[in-house]
N, C-alpha and C positions, 0 to 999 in steps of 0.2 A: 449612216448605216454601214455596219461591217458585214461583209458577205464571205462565207466560206465557199470557195470554188473547188469542187471535187470532180475532176475528170478521171475516171476509174483507171484507165490504162496508164496514162502519164502520172497519175497521182498515187501509184503504189499498189494497185490491184494485182500486179504481177511481180511484186518485189521478190527477188530470189528465184524467179522463173524466167524462161525465155519469153521475150516480148513477141506477140504475134505481129509480123511486119505490117500487114494491111491495117489492122486495128490500131496499132501504134501511130501509123501515118495519119489516119483519120482523126484519132484522138488529139494528136498534136495540132492539126489544122483547126479543129473546132475550138480547142483551148486557146490557141493563139488569137483567133478571131474574137472570141468572147472577151479576153483580156484587153484587146485593142479597142473594143467598143466601150468597155467600162472605164478605161483610162481617163477620157476627158470629162467624165461625169463628176459633178461636184458632190461633196459630202458623202463620198463612197470610199471605203477602204476594203482591202481584200486580204484574205488569208487562204493559203493553198498548200495542201500536201503535194510533194513532188518526189517521184522515184529518183534516187540519186543518179541514175544513168542518164537522166535528162538535164542534169546540172553540169556547168552553169547554163541557165536558160535565159538568154537575153530577152525573149518575148515576155518573160514574167517579171520584168523589172519594176512594175507598179504593184507587185503583190508581196506580202510577207510570206516567206517560204518555210514550210515545216518539212525537212528532209525525211524520206522514208528509206530505211536501210534494207538491205537484202534480208529476206526472211521475216521482216516485220509485218504484222497483221494490221493493215491500214484500217480495216473495219473496227478494230479495237481502239485505234487511235482517234477515230472520228468523234466520239462523245467529248473527249477533251478539247478538240478543236471547235466543235459546235458551241461549247460553253463560252468561248471567247467571241462569238459572233451573234449578230441579230438575225441573219438570214442564211439559208443554205441553197446553193445552186448546184445540183448534181447532174453530171453527164456520165451515165453508166448504162451498161446493158440491162435489158429486162430479163435476160436468161438467168436461171438459177435464183430468181427473185432478188437480185442484187439491188436494182434501182428501187423496188418497192420497199426493201429493208431500210435503205437510206431515208426514204420518205417517212417511214414509220418512226425512225430514230429522231428525225427532225421534229415531227409532230409531237412525240412524247416529251420533247424538251421545250415545247411552245416556241419553236423557231419559225420564222417566216419561210415557207417552202416555195421557192421560185420554180415550181414544177407542179404536175398534177398530183391528185391525192394518191395515197398508196393503193386504194381500191381500184382507181382508174388505171394505174400503172400495171397492177396485177392482171386486170382484164385485157389490156393491150398486150401483155406478155404471153398470153395464151391465145395462139392463133385460132384455135377452134372456137373458143369462147367469144373472141372478137367477131369472127365470122357469124356465129349464131346471133349475137346481139345486133349486128348491123343488118343481117338478113331479116330479123323481126321488124326492123324499121324500113324495109323496102329498098335498101340500097343495092346498087349493081355490084356483084361480087364474083370473084373467081370461086367456083365451087370448092368446098373443102370438106374432107371426111377424116375421121380418126382412122389411122392405119389398121388398127385391130378390128374395125368394122367393115373394112373395104374388101370387095371382091374384084380383082382386076379384070378388065375386058380389053377389047381392041383399042389401040391408041396409046399415045405417050402420056406419062404422068411425071409429076415432080413429088419426091418425098422430102419432107423438111422436118427438122426438130420442132416440136410443138411450141417451144419457147425460144427458138433460135432468133438471131438478129441478122437482118440483111441477107447477104448471100451465104452466110456461114452455115455449113452442114447440109445444104440442099443438093440433091442430085436428080438427074433426069433418068427415068426408065423409059426407053423409047419403044420397047416391044414387050408384050405380055409374057413372052418366053424368057425374058430377062428378069422377071419379077423376083425379088429376093425372097427366099424361103425363111431367112432369119437375118437379123441385123447384127453386125459384128463389132460394133463400137461400144458395147457395154450398156446400151439403152434398150428397153423393151418396146414392143409395138405401141403400147399406150403412150409413149413419149413422142410419137411421130404423127404427122398429118399427111394426107395425100391431096394433091390438086391436079387438074388436067394441065397438060403442057400445051400452052397456047403460044403461037408465034405473035409477035407484036413489039411495040416500043414501050420499054419500061420508063415510067415517068414518076416524079414525086411532086407533091405540093408542099410548099413551106407556108405554115399558117400560124396564127395566134388564136388562142381560145380562152374564154372566160365565162363560166357559169351559163353554159348552154348557148353561147354566141361564138361565132367564128369569123375570122378575117383571113382572106387569102393574101399572102405576101407575094408569091411568085410561083410559076410553074417551072420545073426543071426536067431536063432529059437525061436519064441515066445511061451511062456507057458500060454495058455489061457484056462480057464475052463468055462463051461456053468453052471450057477446057476439060476434056475427059469427062464429059457429061456432068460437070459441076459449074456453078456460076462464079464469075469473078468480076467484081466491081472495079473498073479501071478509072472511073471519074464521072463527072456530070457537067452538063451545060446548065448554068444557073440563069434563070429569068428568060426563058425562051417564050416566043409567041406561040399561042396554041389556038387552034380552031375550036377547042372545047372550053375556052376560057369562061364563058357564061355558065356552062354546065358545071365546071369545077367550083365556081363560086357558090352555086346552089348546093353542090355536094358537100362543101365545107360546112354550110349551115345545117345540112341534114346530119352530118357526123356530130356536130356540136349538140344538136337536139337529142341524138341517140345516146351520147356519152357526156352528160353535162358536167361531170367532174374533171374533164380535161381542162388544163389551165397552162397558160404560157405558150412557149414555142412547141409546135407539134408538126411532125412530118407524116404525110400520107403517101403510101406507095401504091401505084396503080399500074395496070398494063393496058395500053391502047391496042385493042385487037381489031383486025380488019373486018370481022364479021359481027362481033358483039359490041363493039365500041369500047369505051373505057370501063375497066373492071377493077374494083378495089381489092388490094392484096392485104395490106396491114396498116396499122397505126403505130407510129413511133412517138411515145410521150417524152421526148427529150430533144436536144439539139441533134441535127443530122449533118452529114457531110456537106450538103448543099448550103447550110448556114454560113459556111466559111466564105462564100462568094456573094451573099446577098447585099452586104453593105457596099461593095464595089459596083455591083450591078444596078442597084436602085438608089443609092445614096441614103437609104434609111438605116439608122442605128437601131438594129433589132433589139439589142440588149436594153437600150433606153426605153423602147416601147414595151418590153416585157415588164420593166419596173413601173411604167405608167399604169399597167393593168391593176396594180395594187389598190389604186383609188380613183381611176378614171378609165377612159377608153384610149386605145392607141391612135397615134397620128401617123398614118401610113402613106401620106402623100409623097410620091417618089421625087427625088431631086436629080435622078439620072435614069437612063433606060438603055442598058447595054447587056450583052451576054458575057458571062464570065465562065471560063473553062477551068474546072477544078480537076486536078489529076491526083489519083491515089497511087497508081503505078505509072512510072514513066516509060516502061518498056512495053 
């Protein structure tokens, strides 16, 4: 099987533009981990677009490289690259519909998509729609409202882009007197959601999904710092022990039942609050930063298990049990 590996940041999504430092760091870590897990697998070959600023890339020695020049539109290049492959493994943001567009492109060309369906990706990419879907299935969630329907009252709130990824674009409004009368970054109120600002521990679950079934790989503790009322992901501790382990296994099954088109590696972000317990924040239908540490933490080759999902069930018996510290920012 020949697989097209497309990590959007390293793969040319920002060709000719400045690279966002944090996203570039996270993208490179995920890509390096994926290539490392695929390298020992037999009967697998890889093709990968790569922004020329990442070349030479020693971590990509087991892949055929398609260089992406400054100013080149990598999305226009993808059909040509897909034509050379049997399967497509995209790692891209849900924002602006990028990941869903890649999934549709692969589907229209009858390629094996090593990710969720375009419909499931689009649902996860809309934080309000994700909230409403999971709420209808009785899952514990951080309350979420469209900004243009929200009337602020006492207490702190978080404003986020409706289709944002991770910490990007979110900001805390700590007092109703600071509530913005308008947003100044070119987006309208309909493009934002509002959530209560809860104190607690940010965690993520690394999972595998297939046709309404879910498997928990590990629980991870996210290291997030607030700077100027904005969130900054500095890293994560992968494979931490959790008092909520049994609850999280049940939660993964509930999410799988609520969103049966999720497939492959999925990240689930939650907030463990002191008063309300764990509350679900969002679903990430792609590799996440935590993925870069799972192999070292558990001894499980996650990429191999994703490929097993094509015709069987994953074998997630751990060969190790350690905590791995993943850093996005060193300072």
